[in-house]
MDTraj code that builds the backbone (N, CA, C; nanometers):
import mdtraj as md
import numpy as np

residues = "MET GLN TYR LEU LEU LEU PHE VAL ILE VAL LEU GLY VAL ASN LEU LEU PRO ALA PHE GLY PRO PRO THR TRP THR LEU LEU VAL PHE ALA LYS ILE ASN TRP HIS LEU ASN PRO VAL ALA VAL VAL VAL LEU GLY GLY ILE ALA ALA MET SER GLY ARG TYR LEU LEU ALA LEU SER PHE ARG HIS PHE ARG GLY ARG MET SER PRO ARG LEU GLN GLY ASN LEU THR ALA ALA SER ASP ALA LEU VAL LYS ARG ARG GLY SER ALA ILE ALA SER LEU ALA LEU PHE ALA ILE SER PRO LEU PRO SER ALA GLN LEU PHE GLU ALA ALA GLY LEU LEU GLU LEU ASP LEU VAL PRO LEU THR LEU ALA PHE PHE LEU GLY ARG LEU VAL GLY TYR SER ILE TYR VAL THR VAL ALA THR VAL ALA GLU HIS GLN LEU GLY ALA VAL LEU ARG GLN ILE LEU GLY SER PRO TRP SER ILE ALA ILE GLN VAL VAL LEU LEU ALA ALA VAL ALA VAL LEU PRO LEU ILE ASN TRP LYS GLY VAL LEU GLY ARG LEU ARG THR ASP ASP ASP SER THR THR".split()
xyz = np.array([
    [17.0503, 8.2810, 3.9590],
    [16.9641, 8.3368, 3.8563],
    [17.0444, 8.4233, 3.7586],
    [17.1449, 8.4972, 3.8090],
    [17.2248, 8.5825, 3.7214],
    [17.3086, 8.4993, 3.6249],
    [17.3538, 8.3829, 3.6686],
    [17.4310, 8.2953, 3.5804],
    [17.3424, 8.2456, 3.4658],
    [17.2198, 8.2103, 3.4969],
    [17.1266, 8.1645, 3.3933],
    [17.0960, 8.2782, 3.2955],
    [17.0747, 8.3966, 3.3497],
    [17.0491, 8.5122, 3.2640],
    [17.1685, 8.5395, 3.1728],
    [17.2886, 8.5323, 3.2287],
    [17.4097, 8.5521, 3.1480],
    [17.4179, 8.4480, 3.0372],
    [17.3907, 8.3213, 3.0688],
    [17.3946, 8.2144, 2.9687],
    [17.2970, 8.2440, 2.8549],
    [17.1745, 8.2813, 2.8884],
    [17.0713, 8.3073, 2.7869],
    [17.1102, 8.4276, 2.6995],
    [17.1633, 8.5321, 2.7612],
    [17.2037, 8.6508, 2.6845],
    [17.3176, 8.6164, 2.5883],
    [17.4195, 8.5465, 2.6386],
    [17.5341, 8.5112, 2.5535],
    [17.4912, 8.4159, 2.4423],
    [17.4071, 8.3193, 2.4741],
    [17.3557, 8.2277, 2.3719],
    [17.2808, 8.3058, 2.2644],
    [17.1928, 8.3954, 2.3066],
    [17.1146, 8.4748, 2.2116],
    [17.2018, 8.5616, 2.1221],
    [17.3004, 8.6260, 2.1795],
    [17.3895, 8.7111, 2.1007],
    [17.4676, 8.6277, 1.9999],
    [17.5068, 8.5074, 2.0367],
    [17.5840, 8.4223, 1.9461],
    [17.4981, 8.3532, 1.8414],
    [17.3678, 8.3672, 1.8517],
    [17.2776, 8.3212, 1.7456],
    [17.2574, 8.4278, 1.6385],
    [17.2971, 8.5511, 1.6696],
    [17.2811, 8.6602, 1.5738],
    [17.3776, 8.6430, 1.4561],
    [17.3302, 8.6621, 1.3335],
    [17.4194, 8.6474, 1.2180],
    [17.5173, 8.7632, 1.2015],
    [17.4900, 8.8767, 1.2653],
    [17.5807, 8.9922, 1.2561],
    [17.5414, 9.0973, 1.3585],
    [17.6358, 9.1854, 1.3838],
    [17.6160, 9.3059, 1.4629],
    [17.5832, 9.2826, 1.6100],
    [17.6095, 9.1645, 1.6613],
    [17.5969, 9.1431, 1.8048],
    [17.7221, 9.1942, 1.8742],
    [17.7094, 9.2344, 1.9987],
    [17.8295, 9.2793, 2.0696],
    [17.9246, 9.1619, 2.0917],
    [18.0538, 9.1870, 2.0994],
    [18.1467, 9.0777, 2.1277],
    [18.1117, 9.0132, 2.2627],
    [18.1181, 8.8827, 2.2663],
    [18.0810, 8.8101, 2.3879],
    [18.1651, 8.8526, 2.5067],
    [18.2925, 8.8790, 2.4831],
    [18.3774, 8.9147, 2.5966],
    [18.3280, 9.0397, 2.6662],
    [18.2640, 9.1333, 2.5913],
    [18.2132, 9.2541, 2.6552],
    [18.0972, 9.2210, 2.7489],
    [18.0156, 9.1254, 2.7108],
    [17.9052, 9.0825, 2.7975],
    [17.9581, 9.0164, 2.9246],
    [18.0618, 8.9353, 2.9076],
    [18.1200, 8.8667, 3.0228],
    [18.1849, 8.9659, 3.1187],
    [18.2556, 9.0621, 3.0625],
    [18.3187, 9.1636, 3.1465],
    [18.2115, 9.2458, 3.2185],
    [18.1072, 9.2818, 3.1467],
    [17.9973, 9.3557, 3.2085],
    [17.9377, 9.2774, 3.3254],
    [17.9096, 9.1488, 3.3027],
    [17.8510, 9.0648, 3.4081],
    [17.9449, 9.0523, 3.5268],
    [18.0719, 9.0343, 3.5008],
    [18.1701, 9.0206, 3.6089],
    [18.1754, 9.1481, 3.6928],
    [18.1790, 9.2623, 3.6264],
    [18.1929, 9.3894, 3.6977],
    [18.0636, 9.4287, 3.7695],
    [17.9513, 9.4198, 3.7012],
    [17.8263, 9.4706, 3.7574],
    [17.7516, 9.3714, 3.8448],
    [17.7650, 9.2431, 3.8163],
    [17.6928, 9.1439, 3.8944],
    [17.7830, 9.0733, 3.9949],
    [17.9120, 9.1042, 3.9904],
    [18.0100, 9.0482, 4.0845],
    [18.0051, 8.8948, 4.0874],
    [18.0105, 8.8373, 3.9685],
    [18.0054, 8.6920, 3.9542],
    [18.1456, 8.6323, 3.9635],
    [18.1509, 8.5034, 3.9895],
    [18.2775, 8.4306, 3.9951],
    [18.3413, 8.4336, 3.8558],
    [18.4659, 8.4812, 3.8430],
    [18.5266, 8.4944, 3.7104],
    [18.5442, 8.3615, 3.6369],
    [18.5763, 8.2557, 3.7081],
    [18.5918, 8.1251, 3.6424],
    [18.4581, 8.0784, 3.5871],
    [18.3534, 8.0931, 3.6650],
    [18.2197, 8.0527, 3.6197],
    [18.1755, 8.1372, 3.5005],
    [18.2072, 8.2659, 3.5040],
    [18.1706, 8.3551, 3.3935],
    [18.2383, 8.3096, 3.2644],
    [18.3672, 8.2771, 3.2729],
    [18.4425, 8.2355, 3.1544],
    [18.3900, 8.1031, 3.0994],
    [18.3729, 8.0048, 3.1846],
    [18.3282, 7.8718, 3.1389],
    [18.1856, 7.8793, 3.0852],
    [18.0979, 7.9440, 3.1596],
    [17.9589, 7.9574, 3.1162],
    [17.9495, 8.0365, 2.9854],
    [18.0265, 8.1450, 2.9757],
    [18.0280, 8.2236, 2.8525],
    [18.0797, 8.1431, 2.7341],
    [18.1837, 8.0628, 2.7577],
    [18.2379, 7.9787, 2.6501],
    [18.1378, 7.8755, 2.6018],
    [18.0689, 7.8116, 2.6951],
    [17.9688, 7.7099, 2.6580],
    [17.8520, 7.7739, 2.5833],
    [17.8055, 7.8884, 2.6322],
    [17.6932, 7.9560, 2.5666],
    [17.7321, 8.0055, 2.4274],
    [17.8521, 8.0628, 2.4140],
    [17.8980, 8.1118, 2.2833],
    [17.9139, 7.9963, 2.1853],
    [17.9747, 7.8870, 2.2316],
    [17.9939, 7.7692, 2.1465],
    [17.8588, 7.7150, 2.0996],
    [17.7640, 7.7052, 2.1906],
    [17.6315, 7.6523, 2.1563],
    [17.5607, 7.7433, 2.0556],
    [17.5685, 7.8730, 2.0792],
    [17.5041, 7.9675, 1.9876],
    [17.5629, 7.9629, 1.8482],
    [17.6946, 7.9589, 1.8396],
    [17.7589, 7.9555, 1.7071],
    [17.7314, 7.8236, 1.6348],
    [17.7293, 7.7143, 1.7087],
    [17.6982, 7.5843, 1.6488],
    [17.5566, 7.5873, 1.5889],
    [17.4610, 7.6389, 1.6654],
    [17.3231, 7.6475, 1.6165],
    [17.3118, 7.7436, 1.4982],
    [17.3900, 7.8511, 1.4998],
    [17.3925, 7.9445, 1.3869],
    [17.4406, 7.8737, 1.2605],
    [17.5481, 7.7956, 1.2726],
    [17.6002, 7.7215, 1.1570],
    [17.4975, 7.6210, 1.1060],
    [17.4299, 7.5527, 1.1975],
    [17.3258, 7.4579, 1.1555],
    [17.2128, 7.5279, 1.0811],
    [17.1769, 7.6472, 1.1250],
    [17.0690, 7.7192, 1.0561],
    [17.1119, 7.7589, 0.9149],
    [17.2384, 7.7942, 0.8963],
    [17.2860, 7.8277, 0.7621],
    [17.2973, 7.7031, 0.6753],
    [17.3218, 7.5892, 0.7343],
    [17.3217, 7.4632, 0.6596],
    [17.1820, 7.4393, 0.6015],
    [17.0810, 7.4749, 0.6783],
    [16.9420, 7.4618, 0.6323],
    [16.9164, 7.5512, 0.5099],
    [16.9736, 7.6733, 0.5097],
    [16.9554, 7.7643, 0.3959],
    [17.0199, 7.7096, 0.2702],
    [17.1278, 7.6363, 0.2857],
    [17.1959, 7.5807, 0.1682],
    [17.1017, 7.4925, 0.0877],
    [17.0205, 7.4148, 0.1573],
    [16.9258, 7.3255, 0.0895],
    [16.8212, 7.3991, 0.0079],
    [16.8044, 7.5257, 0.0329],
    [16.7061, 7.6054, -0.0411],
    [16.7685, 7.6792, -0.1600],
    [16.8976, 7.6590, -0.1823],
    [16.9663, 7.7258, -0.2941],
    [16.9535, 7.6427, -0.4209],
    [16.9786, 7.7085, -0.5329],
    [16.9722, 7.6393, -0.6621],
    [17.0839, 7.5346, -0.6691],
    [17.0674, 7.4350, -0.7545],
    [17.1726, 7.3334, -0.7700],
    [17.3080, 7.3932, -0.8092],
    [17.3081, 7.4981, -0.8904],
    [17.4332, 7.5613, -0.9314],
    [17.5061, 7.6205, -0.8094],
    [17.4333, 7.6919, -0.7256],
    [17.4945, 7.7518, -0.6069],
    [17.5418, 7.6431, -0.5097],
    [17.4624, 7.5368, -0.4971],
    [17.5043, 7.4260, -0.4106],
    [17.6311, 7.3604, -0.4647],
    [17.6414, 7.3496, -0.5968],
    [17.7625, 7.2940, -0.6578],
    [17.8849, 7.3808, -0.6310],
    [17.8668, 7.5123, -0.6369],
    [17.9768, 7.6048, -0.6049],
    [18.0240, 7.5841, -0.4610],
    [17.9298, 7.5712, -0.3696],
    [17.9650, 7.5518, -0.2286],
    [18.0329, 7.4162, -0.2064],
    [17.9876, 7.3144, -0.2769],
    [18.0493, 7.1823, -0.2645],
    [18.1938, 7.1862, -0.3108],
    [18.2206, 7.2547, -0.4205],
    [18.3581, 7.2661, -0.4708],
    [18.4472, 7.3386, -0.3702],
    [18.3965, 7.4453, -0.3096],
    [18.4746, 7.5181, -0.2089],
    [18.4996, 7.4304, -0.0870],
    [18.3981, 7.3586, -0.0444],
    [18.4114, 7.2691, 0.0712],
    [18.5122, 7.1581, 0.0436],
    [18.5044, 7.0987, -0.0750],
    [18.5994, 6.9921, -0.1109],
    [18.7432, 7.0430, -0.1083],
    [18.7637, 7.1642, -0.1567],
    [18.8991, 7.2218, -0.1583],
    [18.9515, 7.2404, -0.0162],
    [18.8638, 7.2786, 0.0762],
    [18.9070, 7.2975, 0.2149],
    [18.9338, 7.1649, 0.2859],
    [18.8503, 7.0680, 0.2605],
    [18.8576, 6.9418, 0.3337],
    [18.9695, 6.8514, 0.2817],
    [18.9961, 6.8534, 0.1520],
    [19.0939, 6.7617, 0.0932],
    [19.2373, 6.7928, 0.1321],
    [19.2682, 6.9185, 0.1561],
    [19.4048, 6.9565, 0.1903],
    [19.4206, 6.9608, 0.3408],
    [19.5152, 6.8843, 0.3914],
    [19.5382, 6.8790, 0.5358],
    [19.5764, 7.0162, 0.5907],
    [19.6579, 7.0883, 0.5182],
    [19.6972, 7.2225, 0.5613],
    [19.5780, 7.3158, 0.5727],
    [19.4830, 7.3028, 0.4813],
    [19.3628, 7.3860, 0.4859],
    [19.2771, 7.3508, 0.6065],
    [19.2691, 7.2227, 0.6379],
    [19.1903, 7.1797, 0.7536],
    [19.2513, 7.2325, 0.8830],
    [19.3827, 7.2255, 0.8932],
    [19.4507, 7.2759, 1.0131],
    [19.4358, 7.4272, 1.0226],
    [19.4479, 7.4950, 0.9107],
    [19.4304, 7.6408, 0.9087],
    [19.2879, 7.6785, 0.9490],
    [19.1907, 7.5984, 0.9057],
    [19.0515, 7.6249, 0.9436],
    [19.0331, 7.6140, 1.0945],
    [19.0907, 7.5095, 1.1534],
    [19.0810, 7.4938, 1.2993],
    [19.1464, 7.6113, 1.3705],
    [19.2623, 7.6522, 1.3230],
    [19.3320, 7.7654, 1.3845],
    [19.2501, 7.8939, 1.3691],
    [19.1886, 7.9115, 1.2533],
    [19.1069, 8.0297, 1.2300],
    [18.9921, 8.0370, 1.3301],
    [18.9278, 7.9238, 1.3553],
    [18.8163, 7.9220, 1.4495],
    [18.8639, 7.9371, 1.5937],
    [18.9862, 7.8948, 1.6230],
    [19.0376, 7.9013, 1.7600],
    [19.0876, 8.0401, 1.7968],
    [19.1585, 8.1065, 1.7058],
    [19.2266, 8.2306, 1.7460],
    [19.1975, 8.3494, 1.6559],
    [19.1024, 8.3397, 1.5684],
    [19.0767, 8.4484, 1.4744],
    [19.0271, 8.5742, 1.5449],
    [19.0820, 8.6881, 1.5050],
    [19.0294, 8.8142, 1.5567],
    [18.9036, 8.8591, 1.4806],
    [18.8704, 8.7870, 1.3734],
    [18.7529, 8.8217, 1.2942],
    [18.6255, 8.7857, 1.3700],
    [18.5157, 8.8558, 1.3406],
    [18.3885, 8.8180, 1.4023],
    [18.3536, 8.6733, 1.3670],
    [18.3224, 8.5965, 1.4674],
    [18.3026, 8.4525, 1.4466],
    [18.1691, 8.4182, 1.3818],
    [18.0724, 8.5065, 1.3860],
    [17.9418, 8.4749, 1.3274],
    [17.9568, 8.4378, 1.1804],
    [18.0307, 8.5200, 1.1065],
    [18.0434, 8.4936, 0.9634],
    [18.1262, 8.3678, 0.9360],
    [18.2212, 8.3355, 1.0223],
    [18.2962, 8.2106, 1.0063],
    [18.2029, 8.0908, 1.0190],
    [18.1142, 8.0950, 1.1179],
    [18.0207, 7.9840, 1.1371],
    [17.9138, 7.9798, 1.0288],
    [17.8734, 8.0951, 0.9799],
    [17.7775, 8.0975, 0.8688],
    [17.8388, 8.0295, 0.7465],
    [17.9630, 8.0641, 0.7160],
    [18.0317, 8.0026, 0.6015],
    [18.0496, 7.8531, 0.6241],
    [18.0863, 7.8131, 0.7457],
    [18.1039, 7.6706, 0.7754],
    [17.9726, 7.5948, 0.7565],
    [17.8633, 7.6567, 0.7948],
    [17.7327, 7.5934, 0.7748],
    [17.6983, 7.5805, 0.6283],
    [17.7206, 7.6872, 0.5524],
    [17.6925, 7.6820, 0.4080],
    [17.7803, 7.5789, 0.3378],
    [17.9051, 7.5671, 0.3831],
    [17.9988, 7.4726, 0.3206],
    [17.9809, 7.3299, 0.3714],
    [17.8910, 7.3122, 0.4675],
    [17.8652, 7.1810, 0.5292],
    [17.9928, 7.1177, 0.5826],
    [18.0767, 7.2003, 0.6465],
    [18.1984, 7.1492, 0.7091],
    [18.1619, 7.0745, 0.8366],
    [18.2509, 6.9884, 0.8829],
    [18.2300, 6.9168, 1.0079],
    [18.2355, 7.0184, 1.1215],
    [18.1237, 7.0449, 1.1826],
    [18.1135, 7.1526, 1.2803],
    [18.1723, 7.1178, 1.4164],
    [18.1798, 6.9902, 1.4506],
    [18.2260, 6.9533, 1.5847],
    [18.3702, 6.9984, 1.6099],
    [18.4683, 6.9655, 1.5235],
    [18.6038, 7.0118, 1.5530],
    [18.6172, 7.1649, 1.5463],
    [18.5450, 7.2269, 1.4542],
    [18.5503, 7.3728, 1.4447],
    [18.4928, 7.4383, 1.5704],
    [18.3822, 7.3833, 1.6190],
    [18.3185, 7.4385, 1.7383],
    [18.4052, 7.4157, 1.8616],
    [18.4682, 7.3002, 1.8708],
    [18.5571, 7.2743, 1.9850],
    [18.6800, 7.3658, 1.9809],
    [18.7348, 7.3874, 1.8622],
    [18.8480, 7.4797, 1.8499],
    [18.8053, 7.6208, 1.8904],
    [18.6874, 7.6607, 1.8475],
    [18.6321, 7.7907, 1.8848],
    [18.6185, 7.8003, 2.0373],
    [18.5631, 7.6968, 2.0985],
    [18.5426, 7.6951, 2.2438],
    [18.6753, 7.7086, 2.3182],
    [18.7736, 7.6306, 2.2787],
    [18.9038, 7.6361, 2.3473],
    [18.9701, 7.7726, 2.3294],
    [18.9629, 7.8264, 2.2095],
    [19.0188, 7.9586, 2.1858],
    [18.9474, 8.0657, 2.2662],
    [18.8160, 8.0541, 2.2747],
    [18.7391, 8.1526, 2.3507],
    [18.7650, 8.1412, 2.5007],
    [18.7865, 8.0215, 2.5495],
    [18.8196, 8.0078, 2.6925],
    [18.9452, 8.0876, 2.7261],
    [19.0436, 8.0793, 2.6405],
    [19.1679, 8.1540, 2.6633],
    [19.1405, 8.3043, 2.6537],
    [19.0755, 8.3448, 2.5462],
    [19.0477, 8.4873, 2.5265],
    [18.9601, 8.5457, 2.6365],
    [18.8518, 8.4776, 2.6701],
    [18.7623, 8.5268, 2.7749],
    [18.8339, 8.5336, 2.9097],
    [18.9213, 8.4375, 2.9358],
    [18.9978, 8.4399, 3.0612],
    [19.0833, 8.5656, 3.0700],
    [19.1448, 8.6002, 2.9594],
    [19.2289, 8.7204, 2.9578],
    [19.1439, 8.8454, 2.9800],
    [19.0334, 8.8563, 2.9074],
    [18.9486, 8.9746, 2.9206],
    [18.8912, 8.9891, 3.0617],
    [18.8414, 8.8798, 3.1168],
    [18.7804, 8.8862, 3.2499],
    [18.8866, 8.9154, 3.3559],
    [19.0049, 8.8604, 3.3395],
    [19.1130, 8.8879, 3.4345],
    [19.1541, 9.0346, 3.4285],
    [19.1711, 9.0871, 3.3090],
    [19.2070, 9.2280, 3.2937],
    [19.0962, 9.3167, 3.3505],
    [18.9715, 9.2793, 3.3266],
    [18.8595, 9.3575, 3.3785],
    [18.8577, 9.3578, 3.5306],
    [18.8924, 9.2468, 3.5889],
    [18.8955, 9.2381, 3.7341],
    [19.0016, 9.3319, 3.7905],
    [19.1131, 9.3423, 3.7213],
    [19.2226, 9.4274, 3.7667],
    [19.1927, 9.5755, 3.7414],
    [19.1310, 9.6062, 3.6291],
    [19.1138, 9.7461, 3.5885],
    [18.9673, 9.7848, 3.5738],
    [18.8847, 9.7502, 3.6703],
    [18.7403, 9.7733, 3.6598],
    [18.7028, 9.9175, 3.6294],
    [18.7627, 10.0124, 3.6918],
    [18.7168, 10.1504, 3.6810],
    [18.7503, 10.2170, 3.5474],
    [18.8446, 10.1675, 3.4703],
    [18.8823, 10.2312, 3.3438],
    [18.8238, 10.1613, 3.2219],
    [18.7527, 10.0531, 3.2414],
    [18.7103, 9.9701, 3.1297],
    [18.5880, 10.0228, 3.0546],
    [18.5035, 10.1002, 3.1209],
    [18.3809, 10.1477, 3.0563],
    [18.4063, 10.2243, 2.9280],
    [18.5020, 10.3145, 2.9299],
    [18.5321, 10.3947, 2.8111],
    [18.5841, 10.3076, 2.6974],
    [18.6661, 10.2109, 2.7294],
    [18.7206, 10.1206, 2.6273],
    [18.6081, 10.0411, 2.5623],
    [18.5148, 9.9893, 2.6414],
    [18.4033, 9.9114, 2.5864],
    [18.3162, 9.9968, 2.4950],
    [18.2901, 10.1206, 2.5326],
    [18.2090, 10.2088, 2.4478],
    [18.2776, 10.2337, 2.3140],
    [18.4093, 10.2501, 2.3141],
    [18.4825, 10.2727, 2.1894],
    [18.4749, 10.1515, 2.0980],
    [18.4903, 10.0327, 2.1527],
    [18.4916, 9.9106, 2.0714],
    [18.3540, 9.8824, 2.0134],
    [18.2490, 9.8955, 2.0932],
    [18.1150, 9.8600, 2.0477],
    [18.0637, 9.9523, 1.9377],
    [18.0999, 10.0798, 1.9410],
    [18.0500, 10.1730, 1.8421],
    [18.1503, 10.2082, 1.7347],
    [18.2594, 10.1377, 1.7291],
    [18.3659, 10.1687, 1.6350],
    [18.3201, 10.1517, 1.4900],
    [18.3454, 10.2516, 1.4055],
    [18.3130, 10.2363, 1.2627],
    [18.3896, 10.1192, 1.1996],
    [18.5117, 10.0941, 1.2461],
    [18.5895, 9.9813, 1.1930],
    [18.5210, 9.8495, 1.2251],
    [18.4692, 9.8366, 1.3458],
    [18.3998, 9.7146, 1.3857],
    [18.2778, 9.6912, 1.2973],
    [18.2024, 9.7955, 1.2729],
    [18.0836, 9.7844, 1.1881],
    [18.1235, 9.7540, 1.0439],
    [18.2269, 9.8193, 0.9942],
    [18.2729, 9.7959, 0.8564],
    [18.3191, 9.6518, 0.8363],
    [18.3914, 9.5978, 0.9327],
    [18.4374, 9.4589, 0.9225],
    [18.3181, 9.3640, 0.9170],
    [18.2169, 9.3892, 0.9986],
    [18.0957, 9.3052, 0.9974],
    [18.0293, 9.3096, 0.8594],
    [18.0174, 9.4286, 0.8024],
    [17.9518, 9.4432, 0.6720],
    [18.0308, 9.3704, 0.5635],
    [18.1629, 9.3859, 0.5634],
    [18.2473, 9.3197, 0.4630],
    [18.2358, 9.1681, 0.4755],
    [18.2383, 9.1163, 0.5968],
    [18.2292, 8.9714, 0.6150],
    [18.0905, 8.9185, 0.5791],
    [17.9865, 8.9952, 0.6056],
    [17.8520, 8.9548, 0.5618],
    [17.8450, 8.9474, 0.4093],
    [17.9058, 9.0451, 0.3433],
    [17.9088, 9.0431, 0.1966],
    [17.9852, 8.9214, 0.1462],
    [18.0949, 8.8866, 0.2138],
    [18.1734, 8.7690, 0.1737],
    [18.0908, 8.6413, 0.1874],
    [18.0148, 8.6294, 0.2944],
    [17.9297, 8.5110, 0.3124],
    [17.8218, 8.5079, 0.2044],
    [17.7665, 8.6232, 0.1697],
    [17.6627, 8.6286, 0.0671],
    [17.7170, 8.5922, -0.0708],
    [17.8428, 8.6265, -0.0980],
    [17.9037, 8.5998, -0.2288],
    [17.9559, 8.4561, -0.2379],
    [17.9851, 8.3946, -0.1267],
    [18.0441, 8.2605, -0.1230],
    [17.9758, 8.1604, -0.2163],
    [17.8431, 8.1478, -0.2141],
    [17.7813, 8.0497, -0.3053],
    [17.7771, 8.0941, -0.4506],
    [17.7998, 8.2205, -0.4783],
    [17.7915, 8.2706, -0.6157],
    [17.9175, 8.2437, -0.6970],
    [18.0265, 8.2122, -0.6293],
    [18.1539, 8.1903, -0.6978],
    [18.1613, 8.0470, -0.7501],
    [18.2032, 8.0322, -0.8736],
    [18.2232, 7.8993, -0.9325],
    [18.3581, 7.8474, -0.8825],
    [18.3579, 7.7861, -0.7645],
    [18.4810, 7.7427, -0.6993],
    [18.5528, 7.6348, -0.7781],
    [18.4782, 7.5507, -0.8458],
    [18.5406, 7.4451, -0.9253],
    [18.6263, 7.5067, -1.0351],
    [18.5721, 7.6075, -1.1010],
    [18.6465, 7.6756, -1.2073],
    [18.7654, 7.7541, -1.1533],
    [18.7439, 7.8260, -1.0444],
    [18.8524, 7.9058, -0.9852],
    [18.9655, 7.8147, -0.9393],
    [18.9304, 7.7088, -0.8677],
    [19.0333, 7.6172, -0.8171],
    [19.1021, 7.5421, -0.9305],
    [19.0260, 7.5113, -1.0373],
    [19.0862, 7.4458, -1.1539],
    [19.1883, 7.5368, -1.2210],
    [19.1550, 7.6646, -1.2338],
    [19.2494, 7.7605, -1.2931],
    [19.3732, 7.7766, -1.2050],
    [19.3543, 7.7795, -1.0748],
    [19.4691, 7.7914, -0.9844],
    [19.5619, 7.6706, -0.9964],
    [19.5027, 7.5518, -1.0072],
    [19.5847, 7.4305, -1.0228],
    [19.6590, 7.4330, -1.1555],
    [19.5918, 7.4798, -1.2613],
    [19.6554, 7.4887, -1.3914],
    [19.7721, 7.5879, -1.3875],
    [19.7498, 7.7010, -1.3221],
    [19.8575, 7.8005, -1.3087],
    [19.9741, 7.7434, -1.2280],
    [19.9459, 7.6687, -1.1215],
    [20.0518, 7.6070, -1.0407],
    [20.1291, 7.5047, -1.1212],
    [20.0584, 7.4258, -1.2018],
    [20.1245, 7.3237, -1.2836],
    [20.2138, 7.3853, -1.3894],
    [20.1725, 7.5000, -1.4450],
    [20.2490, 7.5615, -1.5520],
    [20.3746, 7.6326, -1.4995],
    [20.3763, 7.6690, -1.3699],
    [20.4947, 7.7360, -1.3141],
    [20.5988, 7.6372, -1.2639],
    [20.5631, 7.5113, -1.2505],
    [20.6623, 7.4128, -1.2030],
    [20.7331, 7.3436, -1.3152],
])
top = md.Topology()
chain = top.add_chain()
for i, resn in enumerate(residues, 1):
    res = top.add_residue(resn, chain, resSeq=i)
    for name in ("N", "CA", "C"):
        top.add_atom(name, md.element.get_by_symbol(name[0]), res)
traj = md.Trajectory(xyz[None], top)
């Protein structure tokens, strides 16, 4: 029953568009307080987080359809720029796999940009398996000193500020004329060569 409860909590937190606690803190809490199997905690947490973020991205894809044609055109231009360049696609996968940034806003942007969510979600899952394994292992070793560290991270002004800045970036994403910006960048690149 505790494993199911953990899955539902992690899934719910990963459906939040912002200000949810980091998933690893929930996993560490469950491991320490409920004395769950660490491997099961990591795998279950990874699956729940991946599922929640995927559904979050799909919900933002739905919002895109409600935007004006101009805003949708801006998002299409940004998406085309990311997808057409192989280096950008690889960087996107790496960003989803190992980014220290809050993942909610990454998935919101991916949904708005209508990026292929399957490879991004799988990269996120694999990266989280590694990260969660490290956190749960460290928590198992240092159970008695971890409470203070978790309180500092969850209430950190820096953590809240980063969330606010990334939310603003997601909100501004459709407002930028990406076709014009990218066209100017290409023109500048052509003139310097």
